[in-house]
N, C-alpha and C positions, 0 to 999 in steps of 0.2 A: 772944253771938257776933254778930259783925257781919254785916251783910247781904253785905258783900263776901266775907267768909269763907265765909258760907253759899253764895253764888253760886260762889265758887271751888271749894268742896267739892262742890257740886252738879255743877259742870262736871267736876270730877275723877271724880265718880261716874258721870256720863254717859259720859265718855271710856272709863272702865273697862268700863262696860256695853257700849259700842260695840265695845271690843276683845274683850270676852268673846263678843259676838254674832258678831264676825268670826271669832273662833276657832271657835265652835260651827258657824258656817256652813262654815268650812274643813273641820272634822271631818265635818260632814254631807255636804259635797261629796265628800270623800275616801271616806266610807262609801258614798255613792251610786255613786261611780265603781268602787269595789271590788265593790259588789254587781252593778253592770252588767257588769263584767268576768267575775265569777263566773257570772252568768246567761248571758253569751255563751259561756263555756267549757262550761257545762252543756248549752247548746243544741247546741254543736258535737259534744260527746260523744254526745248523743242521736242526732244525725244519723249519726255514724259507726256507732254501735251498730245503728241501723236498716239502714244499708248492709251491715254485716257480717251481720246477720240475713238480709237479702235474698240476700246471696252464699251464705251457708250453706244457705239454703233452695234456691237455684238448684243449688248443687253437690249437694245431697242429691237433687234431681230427676235431675241428670245421672248420679250414682252409681247411683241406682235404675234409670235407663234403660240404662246400660252393663251393669249387673249382669244386667238382663233379657236384653240382647243376648248377653252372655257365656253365660248359661244356654242361650239358643237355639242358640248356636254349639256349646256343649258337647254339647247334645242332637243337633245336626246331625252333628258330628264322630263322636260315639258311634254314631249311626245309620250314617254312612258307613263307620266302622271295622267295625262289625258286618256291614254289607253286604259290605265287602271280605273279611272273614273268611269269610263265607258263600259268596263267589264264588270264592275261591282253590281251586286243585286240591288243595293239601296240607291235611291235617287240623290243627286248632288246638283246644287245650283248656287251661282254667285250673283248677287245683286250689288249695284254701285250705291253710292250715298244718296242718289236720287230715286232709288227703288226700282231701277231698270235692270232687267235681266241681262247679264253679260255672257255668262256661259251656263250650260246645263247638260248633264250626261243623258244618254238615251233612256235609262230607267226613269229619270225624272220626267222626261218629255213623253214617255210612252203612255202616261195617264191621259195626256191630251192628244192622243193620236187622231189625226184627221182635222185638227184645228190649225189652220195656217197662221192664225194671229199669235200663237204661242211660239215665240222665237226670240233670240237675242234682241234686246231693245224694247221688249214688252214690259209694261209696268206690273208690279206685284198686285195692284188693285185690279187690273184687267184679268190677271190669272184667277184671282178669287171670284170675280164676277162670272167668268167662264165656267168655273166649277159648279156654280149655282145654276146658271142658265142651261148648261148641257147635262145637268143631272149626274155629274161625275161623283159628287159627294153625297152620302146619305145623311140628310140633316136630322134624322131620327126625331122628327116632330118639332124641331126648333124652327121658328120663322126665318125666312131667307135673309131679311134685313138684319135681324138680331145676329144671325150667324156671321154675316159679312162684317158687321161692325166689330164683332168679337175678334175675328181674324185680323182686321186692319189695326185695331187698337193694341194688339199684342206687340206690334213692332215699335210702339211708342214707349214701351217699358225699357228701363235700363238693362235689366236682365229678363230675357224673354223666356217664359215658362213653356215647357214642351206641351204638345197637344196631340191627342190621338184622333185620327180621322177614319171613318168607315166609308169605303167606296161603294158604288152601286153593285159591284161584283161580289161584295161580302168580304173583300180583303181589308186588312187593317194596316194603317201606316202611322208611325209615331214621328211627328215633325219636330225637329230640334233646330233652333235658329240661334246663331251667335254673331255678334257685331265684330267687324274688322277694325283695325286702328284708323283707317281712313273714313269710317262711318258707313261702310258697306255692310251687307248681310250675307253670311254663309248659311245656307239652308240644307239640312240633311233629312231625307224622308226614308225612315227605316221600316222595312216590311216586317211587321210583327204578327202576321196572320197565324202562323203555326203556334206562336206563343199564346195568342189570344184563344186559339182553339184548345190549346192545352189548358189554359186557365179556365176556359169554359167547362172543360172536362173535370178539372179540379173542383169547380163550383158545383158540378153535378154529383160529386162524390157524396155518399151518405156519411162519410167519416170526416172529421175535422182535419184540416191541413194548414200548416203554418211554417213560415220561414223567418229566421232571424239572421242578421248579419254578424260579422266578426266582433262587433261592438255590443252584441246582444240587443240590438234595436230591431223592432218589428219591421219586416219588409212587406209581407203580405199574409193574409189569412182568408180562408174561404167562409162562406155563409154558415155551414154546419159547425165550424169551429166557433164562430161568434155566437151561434145559438146555444152551443154547449155551455159556454161561459158567458151567458147573457148578462150577468151582473158586472162583468168587466168589459163588455162590448163597447161601452161609451169611450174608453181610453184606447181601444185597439185601433190606433191611427199609425200609419207607417212612420217610423222614427221613434216610437215610444219604447223605452227600455223594458225588458222582460220583467225585471224586479218591480218596476212601477205598476205594471199590469197586475202582478201578483198581489201587491199591497192593496191595490184598489179592490180586487176580489175579496181579500181578507176583510177589508173594511165593511164590505157589503155581505159578509157571512156566506161567501160562496162555497167554501171548502168545509164540509161537515167534520172531516177528520182533524181539522186544525183548531176546533173549538177549545178554548182554554189554554192553548199552547201555541199561539200564533207565531211568536218570534222563533221558537224552536222549530216549528213546522217550516217557516220561511227559510231558515238556515239549512235545514235538511233538504228542502226542495231545490234551493239554489246549488247545493253541493251535487245533487243528482244531475241538475241541468248542465253543470260544468263538465261532467264526465263525458268521455268520448261517445259512449252509446249506453242508453238506459232503456229499461222496460219496467214499468210498475203500474199499479192500479191506484185510483183515488175515487173517493165517494163525494158527490156534490150534495148541497143542502137539500135538493129536491129528491134525494134518495137514489139517483142514478149512479151507476158505476162506470167509470171511464178507464180504459187501458191506454197508458201513455207510452208512445214510442218516440224516442229522440235519438238523432245521430248527427255527428259532426260532419260538416261538408268540407270539401277540399280547400276552400278559401277561409276556413276558420269559423264560418257561420254554423247555423244549426237548422235542420229540417225536422219537423215533428208531425206525428200522426196521432189523432185521438179517435179511439173506437169506443162506441157505446156498447158496453158488455152487460148492461142491466139484464137483458133477457138471458144471456149466458149464465149470469150469476143466479138467476132464478132457476134455470135448468140445473145448475150445479147444486143448489139447495134441494131441488126436487130429487136429484140423483142421490144426494147424501141421505135424504129421507128414505128413498127407495132402497138404498144400500142398507140402512139401518133396519128397514122392514125385512129385506132379504136375509140379513144376518139373523134377525129374530126368527124368521121362518126357517132358516138353516138350523138354528139352535133347536127350534121346535121339531124340525125333521129329525135331527140327531137324537133328540130325546124320544121322539116317537119310535125311531128305529131301535134305540136301546130298549125301550119298553116292549116293543113288539118282539125283539130278540128274546127278552126275558120271558114274555108271556108264551112264546112258541117253544122255547127250550124247556120250560117247566113241564108241560104235558109230554114233550118229546122225551124227557127224562124217564117218564113212566113207560112210554112205548119201547124205547131202545133198551132201557134198563131191564124191564121185565123180559124182553126178548133175549137179552144176554143171559139172564138167569135161567130161562127155559132151555137155552142151548146146553146147559149142564145137566138137564134132566134126561132120562132114558126115553128117547123119542123114536118113533118109527121113521122110516125114510121120508114118507109123505109129510109127517108132522114136522120133521126137521126142515124140509123144503119150505113149509109155510112160515116157520119161525125165522128162517134165514131171509125170506122175502120181506117179512115185517121189519127185521133189523136193517137190511140193506136199504129198504125204502126210507126208513128213518134217517139213516146215515146220508142218503141222497138229499133229503130235505134239509139236513143240517149243512150240507155242502152248499146248497142254494142260499141258505141264510148267510153263511160266511161270505159268499160272493157278493151278496147285496151289501153287507156291512163293509167289506173291503172297498167296494165301489163308492159307498157313501163317504168313507174316510178319505179316499183319494180325491173325490170331487170337492170336499170341503178343505183340502190341503191340511188335513190333520194327520196324515200318515208320516211317521218319522222312521228313518232308516237307522238300524243299529248295526254298526260295523264291528267286525271282529275277524281274527285270522281263521281261515277255514281251508279245507281240502276240496278243490273244485271237482277233481276227478271222482272223489268219493261221493260228493253231493250228487253228481250226475248219475252214478251207479245206484245210489240210494233211491232216487226218483224212479229209475228204470225198474229196480226190484219191486218198488211199490206198485207199479203198473204192469208188472210181468204176468200176474194171474189173469188180468183182462186180456192181454195179448195172447196168452197161452190158450185161453178158451176159444179164441178166434183163429188159432193156428197162424198168428202173425209173428214174424221174427222181430225181436227187439235187439238192436245192435248199437254199440258205442265205439266210435273211432276217435280216440283222444290223441292229439299230436304228441308224438314220442319226445319231442324236444321242448315241449311247453311245460313250465313248472306247474306243480299241482296246488301249491299253497298261495292263497291271495288274501287280501283284506277287503271285506265287504259285508253286506247283509245277506248271509247265507240263507236265512229263512225266506226272504223275499225272492231271492234267486231260485230257490227250490219251488216256490209258488209259481213263478213265471215258467220254469221248466215243466212243472206238473201240468200247467195249462196247455203248453205247446205239445208235449209228448202225449198227454191224455187225449187231446183233440186228434192227433195223428193216429193213435190207436183206435179211437172211436170211429173215425171216418175211413179206416182202412179195412176192407173186407178180406183181402188176401194179399200176400206179399210180405213186405217188411217195413219197419220204421227204423231209420238210421239217425243216430245223434252224433254229429261231427263237431269236434272242438279244436280250433286252431287259434293261434295268437301271434302277435308281433310285439316284442318288448320295445319300449320307447326310452328316450334319453332321460326322461323325467322320473324314471322309476316305475311308471305305470305300464301295464301290458294291455294292448288293444285285443280283447278276446272276441272272436267271432264264433258263435254257436248256432248251428243250423239243425233243424229237425226235418229230415226228408222222409216222405212216405210214398207208397204206391196206391193211395186211396182214390176217392172219387174225384178229387180235383175241384177247382173253383172256376166258375165262368169268368171271363175277362172283365165283365161289367160289375162283378161282385167282389173283386179282389180287395178294394179299399173298404167296401161295405162291411166286411167281416170284422173290422176293427171297431165298428160302432157299437154303442150300448144296446144290448138286447137284440143284436142282429145275428142271423144265421144264414147259411148258404141256401139250405133247402126251404121251400115254400112253407109258410106256417100252416096252410091247410092240408099239407101232405107231408108231415114231418116224419122222417125215418129215424132221427137221432134225437135223444133227449138233451136238455141243457138250458141254461138261462140266457145264453148269448152274451154273457158278461166276461167270460174267461179271457178272450183275446183283448178286449178293451182294457181290462185290469192289467194284463201283461204289458201292453204298450205303455200304459201310464206308469207302471212300476219301473220299466226299463228307462223311460224318459226321466223319471225321478232320480235315477242313478246316473243321468247324463248320457245315456245311450240312445239308440234308435232301433226300431223293429221294421222288418220288411217281409214280403212274401212274394214268391214266384210260383205260378201254378199253371197247369194245363188240364182242362176238363177231361176226365176219364183216365188220366195218366198219373196224377198225383200232385203233391204240393211240396214246397220247401219253405218253411217258416224259419226265420233267423233273427238274431239280435246281435248288436255290437255294443260292448260296454268296456270302458277302460277301468282296470282295477290295479291298485298298488300290489306289488309282489311282496309276500311275507318275507322278512329278512331270513327266516329259518328255512326257506324253501330250497330244497336240494332235489335234483332229478335222481330218483333211486334206480340203481342198477342191481342185477342179480349176480350172485357168485355161482357161476356155472360149474357143475361137478366135472371132475377130470374125466376125459373120455367121451364127453357129450359133444358131438360135432354136428350130427345130421338129425333133422327132425322131419317126420312125415305128418302132415295135417290132413285129416279126412273130414271133409264137410261138403255138403251139397250146395251151400250158399256161397256165391263168389265173394260177397262182401266179408263174410266171416273168414274165409281163407285169406283175403287181402289183409284184414286187420291183424290176424294172428301172425301172418308172415312178417309184417312190419315190427310187431312186438318181439318176435324171436330174432329177426335179422339184426336188431340193434345190439343184441347180446353176442353177435359174431357167429351165429349158428347158420348152417346151410339148411334152407327150408325147401321142401318139395310138397306137393299136395295132390289129392285126388278126390273124386266126388262120392265114391261108394266103398262099402266094406270089401266087396269082391275085388275092386281095383287095388285096394290096399294089400289084400292077400297076394295078388299077382306080383307085387313089388317086393315080396319078401326074399327074392333071390339074392338081393343085396340089401339086407335089412338095415333100417335106420337105427340110431341110438335111442330115439324116443318117438313114440307115436301119440299124437293128440287127436282124438276123434270125438265127434258128436254122438250123443246117445241115440238120437233119432236120425238114422241114415235111411236113404230110400229103400235099400234092399235088406237091411238087418239092423239090429240094435247094436250099440257100442259094446255092451257086455258080451253079446254073442261073438263080435269080432275079436274081443280079448280072449274068449274061451277057445275059439278056433286057432288063434295064434299059439296058445299054450299047447293045444292038441298037436299042432304041426311042429312042436319043438322050438318055436321061436320065442325065446325068453328075452323080452325087452320091456322096459317100463311103459305103461299105458296110462294116459290121463284122459278121463271122459268129461265131456262138457254137456251139461243138461240144464234145461229150463226149470227142472224140479229136482235138484240133487238130493233133497231131503228124502224123497222116496227111495233113492238108491242107497242112501246111508242107513235107512231103516231096514234094508234087506240084509240077509246074512253076509258077513264079511267075505271078500273075495281076495285071493292072493294073486290073481292075474290082473288087477287094477291097482295102480300106484296111488291114485287120488281122483277126486271129483271136483270139477270147477263149475261155478254157477254161470249160466249164459245170460247176458253177454259177460265175457271174461274181463275182469279189470286187470290192469297191468300189475298191480301189487299182488293180487291172488296168483296170477300166472308165475310171476318171479318167485313167490314163496313156494309154489309147488315144485318149480324146477330146482330150487335150492334144497328142497327136502328129498330129492331123488338120491338114492344110494347112501342116504344118511343112516347112521346106526339106529336101530330101533329105539324109539324114545321110551323111557320108563314111564309107565302110566302114573301120573301124579295121583297122590291120595285124593279121595273124594273130598270136596270142600265141606267144611263143617256146616251143618244146617244153620240157617240164619237164627240169630238169637231170638228165642221166643219168650214171651212174657211168662214169668214164673207163677203168676196168679191171674185171676180173672181181671181183665182190664175194665175200668169204669169209663164208659164213653157217654158224653153228653151230646145229643144231636138237637140243634135248634132249627126246626123246620115246620112251617105253618101248613104245608100242603100234605094232605093225607096220603095221596098217591106216592109222593116222594118219600114219605116216611116208610111206606110199605116197600118201595124199591130198596131203600137203604137196609131195612130189616132183613129182607130176603138175601141181599148180597152178602151179608155177614152172618147169615143164619148158621153156617157151619163153624163159626169161630166162637171161642169161649169169651164172650163179652157180656158185661152188665150194661145194658142199653137203657138210657133215660132220654125221653123226647120232651122238648119244650116247644110250644106253639108260637112263641114270640120272644122278643128280647127281654121283657120283664120276667117271664118264667125262666129263661135261661140264667139270668142273674140270680134269681132266688134259688134255682137248683144248684148253682155253683156255691152259693153261701151255705146251703144245707149240707152239701157233700162235695168236696173237691174232687173232680174227675181226673183221670190220667190224660185225656185228650178231648178236645171239643171240635165238633164239626158244625160250623155256623153258617146258616143261610143269611144272605145279606138283606134281601127285601122281605120284611115281615111287618105285620101291622103293629101299631103302638110304638114299639121301639125296634129299630132296624138292627142288623147285625153289627154294623160299625159302632153304634152307640153302646150296644150290649158289650162289645169287646172292650171299650174304654171303661165301662163300669166294672167289668171283671178284672181288668188290669189294676184298677184302683183298689179292688178288694184283695188282690193277691198279697199285698204288703211285702213282708220279708219271706213269705213262703216260697216253695218251689214254683218255677215258671211252668205254666200249663200251656202246651202247644194248642193253638187255635187254627183250624184249617177252614178257609172260606169254601163253601159249596154254593155256587151261584150260577144263575143264568146270564149274568152280565158279562158280555164278551166284547164290548167296544174298546177302542184304543184308550188307554189311560185307566181303565177299570181296575186292572191288576195293581197298578202302582197306587191308586187311591185306596184300594182295599188294604194293601199291606201297610200303608202309612197309618192306618187306623189302629195298628197294633197286632194284626193277625200275622201268623207265621208262614202260612202257605195258602195255596189257591187251587181249587178244582172247579172246572166249568161243567155245567150240565149239558147233556145227559151224562150221568156217571157211568164209568166202566169199572168193572170189578177189579181188574188188574191195577188200575190207577189208584183205586181206593185202598187196596191192600198195601200198595207201595207207600202211601202216606203213613200208614201204621208203622211200617218197617223203618221209615226215615225218622220218625219222631219218638216212638215208644217201643219199637221192636215188633217183630212179627207176633201176632196174637196166636195163642194155642188153639188147636182144634178142640171141639167139644168131645 
């Protein structure tokens, strides 16, 4: 072999070895790489395994910790549960499937106090036996063996029914037993002593008591309830629906009011039952009346009460009958009063009428005194009759107020003027203090207000021997347009004892003892006044001190008249200062307020001599009382003129008419009536320094009839005929008298009169029927005025009479002036003979 071949073969061998080396190196590298990867994976798995082991170990620690906490909580809950079971009032016990007591709380064991055999491990049968032997339970007459068997057999039932036990102590326990899943028994002993006592009380109620649940099923009802609805008692079992009980009662005819309309009645009753609260009455078939009360409870149920009101219904019927009898008696009383008023007024017409006629005769002073006594006594009797009639109307609620606009200040002064003569005869000062800022015009029943005022002021004058009576009027306007008016009447009279203050407002009551009466009267005035003011929505009060005087007052709210304006005076120029001369301080105070509001400077003194002493700086006006302590007002005016003091003088007198009848005086500017009203004072001041007024021509005489008037008088009483004839004796009249309605109609047909005076109560045909007949006879002829002359003076008499066709109304006794006024109003003033 050549060297070249050897080198080539050697080179090939070397190349093959290099390739094999490279191959082995590649295999070794791959093996190394695979080994490295496997080592890496193994290392990662070891790391994860270590982490999982750490996690498992941590979780194991947490589980052990939580398990420990759970055991602690279980122990705590078990302790709390046992503590709760020990603290509850009701007894609790747990028996195993063999009927052995496992646990029991103190209230359960307390019943067996002192018995060592009652403890955990004791059988239920032994407990029952001990209750019998130790007398713990009240068997209420049931044999011991029967009671024991009943208690033991209960536990054999699948569902154990509750049972109520009464212990020797009188306490009641309701035993409720339930089975556990493992066959044991849970027993709960609930103390229902209070409930049983309450139910015992409910059973003792005389009224029916019932409770329904939210599904309208009966829960419980007491004996009286079942007795009331005896026809339905058979189905009154707890759990029975209310509607079913109703239907059962309807089937047995229990509800008398449902007869013939059962379904409608049932629907109406169910609708009432479903309302939240009802109260109604129902009548049962035995005639009894039941009042039903029902109210919804908080859980949706209903509680009901049934009250037997049969006796109340009977009382109600008796009251209605009594009311009917009372109303009948009241009507009879009213008719009696009206009749008595008529019967008394008829003869009084003769007494007062003839006395009035006699006053026009030429009488001696003694004769005139007798006649005045007769007339005044008659008027007093009429006043008493009017008081009785007013009281009767108020008592029967027949008095109606007639409201109209009026002047309150004028109304007060009119009442005062009416009572001034009585006060003047006793030398008692009558004074009025009307609030200067109070309106004078209001809306109300001025007639009834005057009546109340007359009673209060009249009483004050009557019971005041000396001193004064002051009427004070103040008021406070309200936002509603009404003014709260306070009117008081103060006097310096005899006063009222403290224990008689309220007594004086009673009917027929007076302050002084009946056996030693110093003052006349019916004792009705104040009672009527209180009732009148209360009818107006006001109230009356009195304050008094025995021996020093009284203050009566009333408060009433009246609407102010829209036309009401507080009047002021136009003061003459130069009038700045006024001197008031009056010995009474209240008079000076009232006049001072009335003058000050006009912006005048007012000074005052008590006597005429003091007034003369102040003439060094004379005032612009002097206002003086006529009756001063040291001289008369006219003498003061004369002395001023003699001293050369020329200033206007206004005199105040309780009887200015007497001064006006005297010869005119140029030293007196005017006369004012005491008490002085604001309007009169302002008018007198405005008239000062005014130019002399031209005397108006004398008014033409009232139209007199140009011929003899034909007058028909229908009057059945001869005395009244005589009174009428004498009252018109001086007039040129052709008088025709009729004794009844028939004669009046015939006289009208025979000769039509110019005017008819018609009595209302006459035999045969009364005045109303006669008037209707006459109106029917008039036809197309001229209307003949017919004036009622009647003794009927009750409320509604006037309206009823005028509705019959009469034109006017006169009440007996007749007054001549009123009679002549009716002639003038309807046919003109009759001529004198």
